[in-house]
N, C-alpha and C positions, 0 to 999 in steps of 0.2 A: 126104746133104745135106738141109738144111732149106729148104723153100720156103713162101712165103705166097701165098694168093690174096686179093687186096685189091680194094676198091671205090675208085674215083676219082670226083670230083664235077664238077658244072657249074662254069664259070669263075668265077661270082660267089662261090659257096661256097668254091671252092678258093682264090681270092684273099683272102677274109676269113680263112680258117684260116692261110694262108701268112703273112699280115701278123701274126697272133698269134704264130706260130712265130718270125718274124724279130724282133719287138719283145721277146718273152720272152728270146730268146738275147742280144740287145743289153743288156737290163736286168739279167739274172742272170749273164751272163758265160759261160754254158754254150752253146756253139755246135754241139754234136754234130749236131742235126737239120739245121742249115744246112750245115755242112761236109761231111756225108755225103750231102747232097742227097736226103734222104728226103722224098718228096712227101706232102701231106695225104692220108690214106687211113683206111679201116676194114678191118682184116684179118678175113676171114670163114672162113678155113681155114688151118691150118698142117699141112703134109704132108712126110713124110720119103720121099725117093726117091733112087736112084742114077742116075736117067734122066730128065732134064728133057724130052727128046723125047717120052717116054711120057706125061708130064703135059700137055704141049702138045696131043698127040693126043687125050687124054681130054677136055680143055677144048674143043678144036675140035669134038668130037662133040656137046657140049651147049650151047655158047655161044649159038647162034642161038635157043635157048629162053629165054634170060635177058632180063629187061626192066629198063628204068630204074625207079627207085623213089624215093619221098620219104623224106628223112632230116630229123629235127629234133633239133638239138643243144640240150639243155635245161640242162645243168649242167656244172660243173667237177669233176673227180675226181682222186684220187691213188692210185697203186699204191705204197704206202709201202715203202721210203723214197725212191725215186728217179725216179718217173715222174709227170708232170702231163699230164692229158688232158681233152678235151671228151667228154662222155658223151651219145650220142644216146638218144632214147627208143626202147626196144625196141618194134618194131611187127611186124606180120605179114610185111611185105616182108623185113625183116632176118632174122627167124627162119626163114622159109621158104627164103630164099636160103642161109643157113648150113646148114640141114638138107640141102638138095638138093646143094649143091657138095660137102659132106663125104661124103655117101652115094656120089656118083659117084667122087670121088678116092680114097676108101678101098678101091676096087676095084683100084687100081694103086699104092698107096703106104700108108704107115702114118701114124697121127696123130703130129704133131710137138708140140713145146712142152708136153710132159706132158699132152696132151689138152685144154689150156685153150681151144682154139678149136673144140671139138666142141659141138654143140647142147646146151643146158642146163648147160654148163660154161663158157660163153663170155660175156664181158662186152664188148659192142661199145664201142669207144673210138677216138678220134682223138688220137694222141699229139701234144702241143705241145712237150714237153721231156722228155728222158730222160738217164739216167746223171748225175743231179743229186746234189750233196752236200746236206746238211741246210740250209746257208745258201743255196745256189742254189735249192732247192725253195721256201724262204720268199719269196725275191725273185721267182721265177717265178710263184708263186701270186698275189702282190700285183699283178704286171703283168696277169695274165689276169683277176683279180677286177675290176680297174679298167676293163678294155677289153671284157669279154665280156658280151653280152646274147644270150639264146636266139635262134636263127635256124634257118630251114629251107633245104633245098637238095635237089638231085637227084643220085642216084648214076647216072652215065651211062657208066661204063666199068668193066671188070673186068680185072685184070692178074695174071699169074704173075710173082713176083719171088723171086730168091734172097735168103736172109737172111744177114746178118753176113759180109761187107758187103752192104748192100741193092743189088740190081742187077735192073732190070726185064728180064724174059725176053721177054714178049709181052703186048700189050694188045688187048682185044676191046671194040668198041663194043656197048653194050646197046641192045636194041630199044625202041621207044617203047611 
């Protein structure tokens, strides 16, 4: 089974991103993100495992070493042809966290999603809309283009989630 390790954000950033997700869904007609209740996040690792208890145990062993960090979403991006996202600036915090979490979890599982979430193969992003048709992508981009201005926030939690369908398994608070 495929799992994701994701970052969640402070309330102000989370609300700003969720508002973009909701407005985009309403304007383009694609409500996948809203209907499946996928929260605003950045995936930092994708891991294949048959045992979520083993993954929880592994994260429990290092979670107290993880700290909150600054994120600055600077641009709008597209994974052509069907994903619209906000792109954060890659900083030392994001890269170091991706490296560390992957190094730890690859001891108990295998890289998922074709290795796209491994360090130096990973493009951090916060999905606003996915599974878009060409027409929906155009409308979604127009909505985000009109509403988005770069902003900063804080990553304050890390979570393990099952993918497809998205289901949170456990959330850990990050240290200050």
